C-alpha positions in Angstrom: 0.1 0.3 0.2 1.7 3.5 -0.9 2.2 6.2 1.7 -0.3 8.6 0.5 -3.5 6.1 0.5 -2.0 5.2 4.3 -1.7 8.8 5.0 -5.6 9.1 3.8 -6.8 6.4 5.8 -5.7 8.0 8.7 -8.7 10.4 8.3 -11.2 8.1 6.6 -13.6 7.5 9.5 -14.6 11.0 10.9 -17.6 12.3 12.2 -19.3 15.5 10.3 -18.4 18.7 12.1 -15.7 18.8 14.5 -16.5 21.2 17.5 -14.7 22.9 20.2 -12.8 20.8 22.8 -15.6 19.4 24.8 -15.4 17.0 28.4 -13.5 14.2 26.3 -10.8 16.2 25.0 -10.0 18.1 28.0 -9.7 15.0 29.9 -7.3 13.6 27.3 -5.2 17.2 27.7 -5.7 16.6 31.2 -4.3 12.7 30.7 -1.1 13.8 28.7 0.1 16.0 31.9 -1.3 13.4 35.0 -0.8 9.6 33.5 2.0 8.0 34.8 2.2 5.1 32.1 2.4 8.2 29.4 4.8 10.0 31.6 6.8 6.9 31.8 7.2 6.4 28.1 8.0 9.5 27.4 11.1 9.3 30.2 12.0 6.0 28.2 12.1 7.8 25.0 13.9 10.4 26.1 16.2 8.3 27.8 16.9 5.8 24.8 17.3 8.5 22.1 20.8 9.4 24.0 21.7 5.9 22.7 22.9 7.6 19.5 25.1 10.8 20.5 27.0 7.9 23.0 27.6 5.9 20.4 28.7 8.3 18.0 31.3 9.4 20.6 33.5 6.4 20.7 33.9 7.3 16.3 34.9 11.0 17.0 38.5 12.4 18.2 39.1 11.8 21.9 41.3 14.3 23.9 42.7 13.2 27.3 44.9 15.6 29.3 47.0 14.0 32.2 49.3 16.0 34.8 51.4 14.6 37.7 53.9 16.1 40.5 56.0 13.8 42.9 57.8 14.6 45.5 60.5 11.6 45.5 62.8 10.2 48.5 66.0 8.2 47.2 67.8 6.3 50.3 70.9 4.7 48.6 71.8 2.3 51.1 75.1 1.8 48.8 76.6 3.1 45.5 79.5 3.3 43.4 80.2 6.2 40.7 82.9 5.8 38.4 84.4 8.6 36.1 86.5 8.2 33.2 88.9 11.0 33.2 90.4 11.7 29.9 93.9 12.5 29.6 95.9 12.4 33.1 94.4 13.8 36.2 93.6 13.0 39.7 90.3 10.9 40.9 89.4 10.4 44.4 87.5 7.9 46.1 86.0 7.1 49.6 89.8 5.2 50.1 92.0 7.9 48.6 93.0 8.9 45.2 93.7 7.6 42.2 96.1 9.3 39.5 96.8 8.3 35.9 95.9 8.6 32.3 92.4 7.6 31.2 92.1 6.9 35.3 88.5 5.8 36.4 87.8 7.4 40.0 85.0 5.8 41.9 83.4 6.8 45.3 81.2 4.6 47.3 79.1 5.5 50.2 75.3 6.1 51.4 72.9 8.8 51.8 69.4 10.4 51.2 68.4 12.7 48.7 65.2 14.5 47.4 64.0 15.8 44.6 60.8 17.1 42.8 59.5 15.6 39.4 56.1 17.4 38.0 54.9 17.0 34.1 51.8 17.4 31.9 50.6 15.6 28.7 48.1 15.8 25.9 46.9 12.6 24.0 44.6 12.9 20.8 43.0 9.8 19.5 41.0 9.4 16.3 39.2 6.0 15.3 40.2 4.9 12.0 38.8 1.4 12.2 36.5 0.2 14.7 34.1 -2.6 13.6 32.4 -2.9 16.0 32.0 1.2 17.1 30.5 1.4 13.4 27.5 -1.3 14.3 27.0 0.0 17.6 25.9 3.7 16.0 23.9 1.8 13.4 22.6 -0.3 16.2 21.9 2.5 18.4 19.9 4.3 15.2 17.4 1.4 15.4 17.5 1.9 19.5 16.0 5.1 18.9 13.2 4.2 16.5 12.3 1.5 18.7 11.9 3.9 21.5 9.9 6.6 19.3 7.5 4.0 17.8 6.6 2.6 21.7 6.1 6.3 22.8 3.7 6.9 19.7 2.0 3.4 20.9 1.5 4.8 24.3 0.2 7.9 22.9 -2.4 6.5 21.1 -2.9 4.0 24.0 -3.8 7.2 26.0 -6.1 8.2 23.3 -8.1 5.1 23.5 -8.0 4.2 27.0 -9.3 7.9 28.0 -12.6 7.3 25.5 -12.7 3.9 26.1 -13.1 5.0 30.3 -15.2 7.9 28.9 -17.6 5.3 27.7 -17.6 3.2 30.2 -19.1 6.1 32.6 -21.4 6.7 30.1 -22.6 3.8 29.7 -22.8 2.9 33.5 -25.2 6.1 33.5 -27.0 5.2 30.9 -27.8 2.1 32.5 -28.5 2.8 35.6 -30.9 5.8 34.3 -33.0 2.9 32.7 -32.9 0.8 35.8 -34.0 3.6 37.7 -37.1 4.5 35.2 -37.7 0.5 35.4 -37.9 0.5 39.0 -40.3 3.6 38.8 -42.5 1.8 36.6 -42.3 -1.2 38.8 -42.9 0.8 42.1 -46.6 2.1 39.9 -47.2 -1.0 39.2 -46.8 -2.3 42.4 -49.0 0.6 43.9 -51.5 -0.3 41.3 -51.7 -4.2 42.2 -52.3 -3.4 45.8 -55.2 -1.0 45.6 -56.4 -3.5 42.9 -56.1 -6.3 45.6 -57.3 -4.1 47.9 -60.9 -3.7 46.4 -61.1 -7.4 45.2 -59.6 -6.5 41.4 -56.6 -8.6 41.4 -55.1 -11.8 43.3 -52.7 -11.6 45.9 -50.3 -13.6 42.8 -50.3 -10.0 41.0 -49.1 -8.1 44.4 -46.4 -10.7 44.8 -45.3 -10.6 41.5 -45.2 -7.0 41.5 -43.2 -7.0 44.6 -40.6 -9.4 43.3 -40.0 -7.4 40.5 -39.8 -4.0 42.3 -37.4 -5.4 44.9 -35.4 -7.0 41.9 -35.3 -3.6 40.7 -34.3 -1.9 43.5 -30.9 -3.9 43.9 -30.2 -3.6 40.2 -30.2 0.4 40.9 -27.6 0.0 43.8 -25.4 -2.5 41.5 -25.8 0.3 38.9 -24.9 2.9 41.3 -21.9 1.4 42.3 -20.5 0.4 38.7 -20.7 4.0 37.9 -18.7 5.3 40.9 -16.7 2.7 39.9 -16.0 3.7 36.2 -15.3 7.5 37.4 -12.8 6.6 39.6 -11.2 4.8 36.9 -11.7 7.5 34.6 -10.3 10.1 37.5 -7.2 7.6 37.9 -6.3 8.2 34.3 -6.8 11.7 34.5 -5.5 12.3 37.8 -9.0 14.1 39.4 -11.8 13.1 40.6 -14.8 12.6 38.0 -18.1 14.3 38.9 -20.1 15.1 35.8 -19.3 14.5 32.1 -21.6 14.7 29.0 -23.9 12.5 27.6 -24.2 11.0 24.0 -26.7 12.3 21.9 -29.8 10.5 21.2 -28.8 9.8 17.5 -25.4 9.6 16.0 -24.1 9.3 12.8 -23.0 5.5 11.7 -20.2 6.2 9.7 -18.9 3.0 7.9 -15.1 2.7 7.1 -13.4 4.3 4.2 -12.1 2.6 2.1 -14.5 -0.6 3.1 -12.1 -3.0 1.9 -10.8 -4.8 5.0 -7.7 -5.8 3.7 -6.5 -2.2 3.2 -7.0 -1.5 6.6 -4.5 -4.9 7.5 -2.0 -3.7 5.2 -2.2 -0.2 6.8 -2.1 -2.0 10.3 1.1 -4.1 9.2 2.7 -0.9 7.7 2.6 1.6 10.7 0.9 0.1 13.8 3.5 1.4 16.7 3.5 -1.9 18.3 4.3 -3.8 15.5 7.1 -1.0 14.6 8.9 -1.4 17.8 8.9 -5.1 17.6 11.0 -4.8 14.2 13.3 -2.4 15.5 13.9 -4.1 18.3 14.6 -7.2 16.6 16.7 -4.9 13.7 18.9 -3.6 17.0 19.3 -7.6 17.9 20.7 -8.1 14.6 23.1 -5.5 14.8 24.2 -7.1 18.1 25.5 -9.8 16.2 27.9 -7.6 13.9 29.0 -5.3 17.6 30.2 -8.9 18.6 31.8 -10.3 15.4 34.1 -6.8 15.3 35.6 -8.7 18.6 37.4 -10.8 15.9 39.2 -7.6 14.2 41.8 -5.2 14.9 41.3 -1.9 15.7 43.3 1.0 14.0 43.4 4.6 15.5 45.9 8.0 14.9 47.0 9.0 18.1 49.5 12.3 18.6 50.7 13.4 22.0 52.1 16.3 23.4 54.2 16.2 27.1 56.3 18.3 29.3 58.1 16.8 32.2 60.4 18.8 34.9 62.5 17.3 37.2 65.2 18.6 39.9 66.5 15.5 39.9 71.0 16.0 40.5 70.8 18.3 37.5 67.4 19.7 36.9 65.7 18.9 33.3 62.9 20.1 31.5 62.0 18.1 28.6 59.3 18.5 25.7 58.1 15.3 23.9 55.6 15.2 21.0 54.6 12.2 19.2 52.2 11.2 16.2 51.5 8.1 14.7 49.3 4.9 14.2 48.3 2.3 16.8 47.0 -1.2 15.9 45.4 -3.5 19.0 44.3 -6.7 17.9 42.9 -9.0 20.7 43.6 -12.4 18.9 42.3 -14.7 21.3 40.4 -14.1 24.6 39.7 -17.6 25.6 36.3 -17.9 23.4 34.4 -14.9 24.8 33.9 -13.6 21.5 32.5 -16.7 20.1 30.2 -17.0 22.8 29.0 -13.4 22.8 28.1 -14.0 18.9 26.1 -17.1 19.7 24.5 -15.4 22.3 23.6 -12.7 19.9 22.0 -14.7 17.1 20.0 -16.6 19.4 18.4 -12.9 21.1 17.7 -12.3 17.2 15.7 -15.6 16.5 14.0 -14.6 19.8 13.1 -11.1 18.6 12.2 -12.1 15.2 9.7 -15.2 16.6 8.4 -11.9 19.2 7.7 -9.9 15.9 6.2 -12.6 13.4 4.0 -12.9 17.0 2.9 -9.4 17.1 2.7 -9.0 13.5 -0.4 -12.2 13.6 -1.9 -10.3 16.8 -1.8 -7.0 14.8 -3.2 -8.6 11.6 -6.1 -10.2 13.6 -6.8 -7.2 15.7 -7.2 -4.8 13.0 -10.0 -7.5 11.2 -11.6 -7.6 14.5 -12.0 -4.1 14.8 -13.1 -3.5 11.2 -15.8 -6.1 11.8 -16.6 -4.7 15.0 -17.3 -1.2 13.1 -19.3 -3.2 10.4 -21.1 -5.4 12.7 -21.7 -2.0 15.6 -23.6 -0.2 13.0 -26.1 -3.0 12.1 -26.3 -3.9 16.1 -26.7 -0.2 16.9 -29.9 -0.1 14.6 -31.4 -3.4 15.3 -31.2 -2.5 18.9 -32.8 1.2 18.3 -35.5 -0.6 16.7 -35.7 -3.4 19.5 -35.9 -0.5 21.9 -38.9 1.2 19.9 -40.7 -2.3 19.6 -40.6 -3.2 23.5 -41.8 0.2 24.3 -44.6 -0.3 22.1 -45.0 -4.1 23.4 -45.1 -2.3 27.1 -47.8 -0.1 26.0 -49.7 -2.6 24.4 -49.6 -4.7 27.6 -50.7 -1.8 29.9 -53.9 -1.2 27.8 -54.4 -5.1 27.6 -54.0 -4.9 31.6 -56.6 -2.4 32.1 -59.4 -4.1 29.5 -58.4 -7.6 30.6 -57.0 -9.0 27.9 -53.1 -9.1 29.9 -51.8 -10.0 32.9 -50.1 -8.5 35.8 -47.1 -10.8 34.2 -47.2 -9.6 30.7 -47.0 -6.0 31.9 -43.9 -6.9 34.5 -42.3 -8.9 31.5 -42.6 -6.4 28.6 -41.1 -3.7 31.2 -38.4 -5.9 32.3 -37.5 -6.7 28.1 -37.6 -3.1 27.4 -34.8 -2.1 30.2 -32.9 -5.2 28.7 -33.2 -3.6 25.1 -32.3 -0.1 26.7 -29.1 -1.1 27.7 -28.3 -3.6 24.8 -28.7 -0.4 22.9 -27.0 2.1 25.1 -23.9 -0.7 24.7 -24.1 -1.2 21.3 -23.5 2.4 21.0 -20.5 2.5 22.8 -19.1 -0.6 21.4 -19.3 1.2 17.7 -17.5 4.1 18.9 -14.9 1.7 20.7 -14.7 -0.2 17.3 -14.0 3.2 15.1 -11.3 4.2 17.6 -9.7 0.4 17.8 -9.2 0.4 13.9 -7.8 3.7 14.1 -5.7 2.9 16.8 -4.8 -0.9 15.1 -3.7 1.1 11.4 -1.6 3.5 13.5 -3.5 6.6 12.9 -5.7 7.9 16.0 -5.2 11.4 17.2 -7.0 14.1 18.9 -9.0 15.0 15.6 -10.9 11.3 16.7 -11.6 12.6 19.9 -12.6 15.7 18.9 -15.3 14.1 16.3 -16.5 12.0 19.4 -17.2 15.1 21.3 -19.1 16.9 18.7 -21.6 13.9 19.1 -22.1 15.0 22.7 -24.3 16.6 24.6 -23.7 20.8 24.7 -24.9 20.7 28.1 -24.5 17.9 30.9 -26.9 15.8 31.4 -27.9 15.3 35.0 -26.4 12.1 36.3 -28.9 9.9 37.6 -29.7 9.8 41.5 -31.0 7.1 43.7 -34.2 7.8 45.5 -33.3 8.1 49.1 -34.7 5.7 51.4 -38.4 6.8 52.8 -39.3 7.8 49.5 -42.1 6.5 47.1 -40.1 5.4 44.7 -38.1 3.3 46.8 -40.4 2.3 49.5 -42.4 -1.2 49.3 -44.7 -3.0 51.6 -45.9 -6.1 52.0 -50.2 -6.3 51.6 
């Protein structure tokens, strides 16, 4: 697939009209600063980037300065000195004087002497050939690419995690509201059945059935509230602050199909640009370069070396010397006890391991892209079907209520219809959020998930926050039940 097509693919699934930043995009911007997973990935990337300048440093000139200052004490326990005197002369020894032509004069004895030595030097070394250093530099480039891909994956993961947690809160909120509505309907049905029983128009079984449905609904609402609180805490953990109230999803949302519609094109995009797959590929390439790095242990290194130094000594006759030198230096570790051979074998095994991990990740990405694509396609049909199911169940409930009043339906029929409506509503809400998750997941698999996608979802949210449903406190008519 061409790069131009891959770039266009990143904006293939969008929603009409990008709105100004709303709750979801605001939460993501906060999460960028507060989410510790992303922060850890950022610092890991910054640390890994330093691998390249460190590797390059071994190929650049190395300048070393050294200086010494010594105070020396020399204690001669026994010594002899000889002097060769040309011509006729007189020589003195510890035992007397010797004269003659070419006479050698010796003196023996012992003593302590002190002198100072100081010096400094500058040494410049430039690598001319170092195979391991060359390959380490190439390996560092792969490590930097790996770190960049890992950070990109963390960024896209955060985008999806914020949206997923946000949708979880909305679904829990919608579910709670649907179950509160169902509980209130059961409450009305219970009160109606109780009154009819009191005047002899209903059997005790109708009251018992209504009582059971009301109690079950009350317990469900309590569980829903707990689920909503947990979902808010999960979102708050990502963004680093408590979540009180968020914008809800509009009643009608556009159901956009993937564009292009061909599944294989999305899979090809994922295999080309998925950041997790790119990370696995760069990891394998870095491991392959390690083989060449260790093979450099078989080869000699060649460097150009220049130095200048000065040494001053007060020993006997004071000396002051300057020494300059320039040349090439060859080092070759011919045998190191089998170390290099072992390192090469180890690097080859590691490379095969990373190859296997890359192939495994490639299969995961392939399947993930196909699953996300099918989630979008089936999600469109599910949302439409579930919406129609809600309408049908609402009609069924109304018909059952009318039938109960005219005597063609029983109390159980109404309770069953009410339960079916609540179930259909929950399924419809879940289908809508699953569809949106599928859209974002597909773009994440293809490596195209951006802030624009969250802005597109933001435009589907209500312009004013919807009030969070609340459980009626104990003692209110909606929560009371009584035994007939």
